[in-house]
N, C-alpha and C positions, 0 to 999 in steps of 0.2 A: 166496628166489627170487621175483622179481616177474613180473607178466604180460609175455609176450614174450621172456623170458630162457630160454635153453636150459641143461639140466644139462651139466656138464663132459663126461660121456660122449658126449652128442650133439654137442658141439663137436669132439670128437676124431674122431668117425666121419664127420662131414660133409666134411672135406677129402678123405678117402679115396673117398667116394662121388662127389665132384666130380671127382676125378682119374680114376676109372673112366669117368665120363660123358664127360670130355674125350678119353680114350683111344678110346672107342667112336666119338665124332664124328671123331677124327683118322683112324681106320681107314676109316670111311665116305668121308671126303674123299679118302683115298689110292685107294680102289677107284674112285671117280668119276673121279679124275684119270687113272687107268690106262685106264678105259673111253674117256674123251674123247681121250686120246693115241692109242689104237688107232683110233678113229674118224677122227681127223685124218690119221694115217698112211695109212689106207685111202683117204681122199679125195685126199690128195697123190699116191698111186700112181695112182689113177684119172685124176686130172688130167694127170699125165705121159703116161699111155697115150693119152688123148684128144688131147692136144697133139701127140704123136708121129704119130698117125694123120692128124690134120688137116694138119700140116706136110708129111708125106710124100705126101699125096694132092692138095694144093693146087698150082695152077700156080706155077712158080718165081717169076714176077713178083709174086705175092701173098704169098710167104713173108717173114716178118719176119727169120728167121735163115737165112742161106745158108751152105752149106759150100763151102770153096775147095779 
């Protein structure tokens, strides 16, 4: 074995370690995605509430959406 070469056992272990590291990163990404989705859902709900309040309290001539 020359400098920089890994023994066969190390070569076999490294893909498993890399796979575990990727799985941990994937789980962290899923958690972050879930957090961001919840945040966006909350912002969307808040926007709808504000829009509803503004639309219902504005003078009819200033409303962009009118009901018939």
